[in-house]
N, C-alpha and C positions, 0 to 999 in steps of 0.2 A: 232547446228552450223548455222550461220547467214545465211540468203539465197542469199545475195548478195556476187559473189565471187570477190576477188580481185587479180589481178595478178602483181606481181612485178618480178625485175630482180636481180640477182647476177652474176656479171662478174668477174671472176678471171683472165681476161687478159691472156688466153692461148696462149703459143708460139706454132707455127705450125713447124713440121718438114719442113725446106727448107724455113722458114720464119725467122724472126728476131724479137727480144724484141720490137724495134721501131714500127714495122707492127703490134704487139699486142696492143700496146697502141692507134696507129692510129684506129685499128678496134675497141677498146673500145669506143672511141669518135664517131664513125659512128654508132655502134651499140645502144649507148644511144639516138642518135638523131632518129634512127628508132623506137626504144622503145617509146619514146614520141609521134612519129606521130601514133603508134599503139594503144595507149591509156593505157600503162602500168602505174601503180600507183606510184611506186618508184624504182630507180636505186642505187643499192649497188655495190662498187668495194671493192675487199679484199685487205689483206696485207699478202704477202708471202716473204721470203728472201732468197736469194743464191739459186733460183730455175732456172734450164734450161727450164722449161715447164710453169711457170707462172710469168708474167712480172711486176705485180703490187706490188711495194715495198712500196709506200708512198701514200696510199689512199687519205689523206687530200689534197695532191697536185691534184690528179686526181678529186676529187670532185669539185675543185673550177674550173677545166677546163670543167667539164661535166655540170656543172650549168651554166656556161657562154653559153655553146653548146646548151641549151635548154632553155624552158622559164615557164613550168608549172610543169612538173613532179618533185616529191620531189627526192632529191640526197643525197647520204650518204655512210657512211663506213660500210661494212660488213665483217669485222670490223677493228677498231683499236686495235691492240693487247697491251693492256694498261700496261701489266707488263714491258714493255721495256722502258716506258715514265714517265716523271712527268704528275701527274694529272693536275698541274696548266698549263703547257705546251698544252696539249691536250685541256683543256678548253679554251684556248685563242685562239687556233687555229681554233677551232670549234664557237667560239664567233665571231672572223672576218668572217668565212663563212657565219653565219647566219645574220650579219650586211649587208654583200654585198648581200644575196640571202634570205630575211626575209621569214620566213614560209616555206622553202622549204627543209631545212637541217636535216639529220637524222646522229646521232652519234651513231653507233653500236659498242660496245665494245666487246672484248673475252678475255679469260685467257690462250688460248693456245699460243705457242711461234711462230706459223707461219713459222717454220724454223727447221732445224735439231739442235741437242745439240750445237754443235761447234759455229754455226752461232748465237743461242741465245745467249751464252757467249760473242761473238763479239759485239752484240747489247748492252749488259749489261757490257761492258768493263769499268773500271774505279771504283773508291771507291764509296759507297754509294748506289750500286745498290741493288735493293729491291728484295727478294726472293719471290716466288709466294704465299706464307703463307700471304703476305700484301696485295694481291688482294682486300680483301673485304674493307680494310681501303683505298685502292685508289679509289675504287667505292664511297666511302662516301665522299672523298675530291672532286672528280670529280662533284658530285653532288652539294656539296657544293660550289665550284667555278662558276659552270654553274649558278646557282640560287641565288648567293650573300647571301648564308645561311649557312657559316661556323659557327658551335656550338662556344658558348662561351667558352672561356678556352683552345680552339684549339691553338696549336703553331703559327698557320699561319692565325688566325682569321681576322688579319687586312689586309691580303693580299686580293686584289681584282683582278679578272680576266677580263682584257679589250678586246676589247671595251664593256663597260655595255650598256644595252638597255633593252626595255620591253619583247623582245622574248628569248627564247632559242632553241637550237636544240632538236629534239625528241630523247630521249634516249632510246636504245635498248640494252639488253644483249643477246647475240649471244652464243650458245653452243650445246653440244651434251652429256651433263651428268646432273644429279640430281643436282650437284652443283651449275652450271650456273643458273638452275631453281630457286633454293633456293635462290640465291643472288638476283635475278629478282623480286621475290615476296617478300622479306624482305625489299628491298629498293623501292618498288613501281614502278617498270620500266616494260617496253615493254619486251616479251621475243620471241625470234625466235629459234625453235630447228633445228638443221642442220642434216635432215633426210637423206641428200646425202652423209654424213660421216658415219653415222651408223643409222640402225633402230632399235637398241637393246634398247627395254624397252621407246621408245620415247612416245607413248601414255600415259603411266603411269607417266612419267616426266611431260608431258604438263598438265595431270590432277593434279598433285601435284602443279604446279605452280599456277593454278586456286584457288585450296583449300587453298594455304597459302599465298597468294597474301594480301598485307598489303596496303590500298588506301594511296595515297601520294598527296603532292598538285600539283605534275606533272600529276598524272593519278588516276581517281577515280575507275578504274575497270581494270581487267587483259586485256591486248591487246598482241595478239599472233599471230605468223605465223610458218610456216616450209619451211625449205630451201629444194627444191628438184630438183634432176637432172632430165631434161625432154628433150627429143629428139623426134620431130615430122616431118613426112614426108608424101608424098602423098600415099605411100604405107607402110605397116608393113614390107616388105622385104627390100625396101629402108632405112627406119628407122633403123633397126636391123644391116644393112650392115654399115650406116654412124656411129653407136655406137661402132663399133669394134676398132676405133682409140682410144676413152677413155677406152675401154676395156683394150687395151694393155698397155696404159700409166698406168692405175691403178694398174694392176698386176706389172708392173716395179716398181711404187712407193712403193708396199708393199715389195719390196726386197731392197729398200734405192737407186733405180735409177731414179734420178731427171731430166729426159732428155725432149726433147719437145714432142709435141703431134705426133705420127706417122700418116703416110696416111693410107688410108683403104687397100691400095695394101701390105702395109708393114704387116699390122696386119692380113691380109688374109692368107700371105705367113708364118706367125712366127710359128716354131715348137713347139706348145703348149704339154706339158706333161699331163699326167693324172691329176696331182695335180693343174697345172695351170688350167685346164678346171674346176676343182672343186671349184677353187678360183673365176674364172671368173663368175660361177653359183651363189656365194654366194654374189659376189658384184653386180650383175644384179638384185637382190631381191628388192634394193631400187631404182632401176632406173625406169623411166616410160618412155617407148620407144613405138612408133607405129603410127597409123594413127591419125588424129584429133579426130575422134569420140572414138577410142581406149584410147588416152591419157585424155580426157574429163572424162571418166567412171572412170580410174583409180586415177585421181585426186580428183574428187568427193568422192571417197571410202574413200582415204587417209584423206580428210578433214573431214570425218565423224567419222573416226577412232581417229583422235587427237583432235577434236573438234574444227577445225580452219577454217576460210573463206578467209585467205590469204596465198597465195602461192609465195615464192620468188625463181624464176625459174632460174636455172643453165643449160645453154645449151652449151655443147662444142663438136665439131667435127672438121675435118681437113680441111673442105672446108667451107669458111667463108660465101659463098653464100648461102650454105644449112643450116648454123646456123641462117642466117638472115630469110630464109624462114620458119625455125621451129617455130621461135617467131611470124612471121606472122600467120601461120596457127593455133597456139595457141590462138592468139587475135582474130582472125575469128571465131572460134568454141565457144568461151565463149562470143562471141557478145561485145568485148570491143568497146567504143565510140573512134574512131579515133580522132586525134586533128589537127587543121590546114588542 
C-alpha cells in the first residue's frame, strides 16, 4: 500500500427525519464546500431513485453545482447507474462538465439500479431499453465516446460526443462484486469497491482487479479505492450514539422500508428484537466508528487488507453539525492540508 493516504467523500444526500429533500441537497452543497476547505481529494455524489431517505437522483446536475461551489477539489459521480441511460448521453453530459471544469471531473459508473425493481422499470420505460446483460457493451461505448475512439465497424462510429476537447473525465467503475472489478480490469479503468455496502470477499475482489488489470490509453496501472462508512466523534461513546440513526435506517432498508434517517432518540427507543440485534451487529462489522485515533487505526488496517491508499468516506448521522464535525476530525487526524 502506498504510504500517502488519500481521503475523499461519497455523499448520498441523506434526508433526515424532520427535514426535507431540499434541505438534504442544500447540505450536500455545504458539505462539499467544507470538504474542500478541509483538504479532501475528491467529492462524489450518488444516484438513488424513489427513496424517502436519499435525495440525490441526478448526480450529473449536482456535480455541476458542486464544481461551481468549489475551486480545486475533484468532483464527480459515485456513480451514474449506466444501465438506465444511453452511453452517448452520459458521455455528452460529462464532456460538458469536463469543458466547464477541466481536470476536475470524475465519472463513476455502476451497474446496480439504485432503486427498487418497480422504479427501475419506470426508469427504463419505453421500447429499446437495454437489459443488464448489455452493461459491458455500454461501458465500451461510453469509453469510445469519451475518447473519440469508437472502433471501426461500430454502427455509431461516425457519432461524436460533443463538446470535443483535449481532456476527458476520469473514469471509475464502482461496485461490490467481482463482476464490476472484472469489467474495470478488462477496460483498463479505475475501480472503487463499496465496502460500506458489503465486506464479503472485498480484499479478494480488489486483488483480482490488480492481477487482471489491462493497461489502457487512459490508465497505465491499477488505480483503486474503497468506499467506507466512517463516523468520528470526540469520544467513542458519542460516535456510537450518533451511529444509531444509520443503524436503524439500515435495518429498515433491509426490510424494504425506504424512510428518512431517524433521530438518535427514535433509534434509542426502538423495540429491537433478537433478530434485529443480530442484523445490527452484522451491519456494524463494516462500519468504522469511534474517536479520531480509533478511526485512523481501523482505516489503516482496512487499507492494508485491501491494498489501497484512498478511502472514499460515507458519513451519515441525523445531526448535520455532527456530520461536519466527523469529516473535520478525520481530516485533522490524517493531517490533510487545508485549502484557502
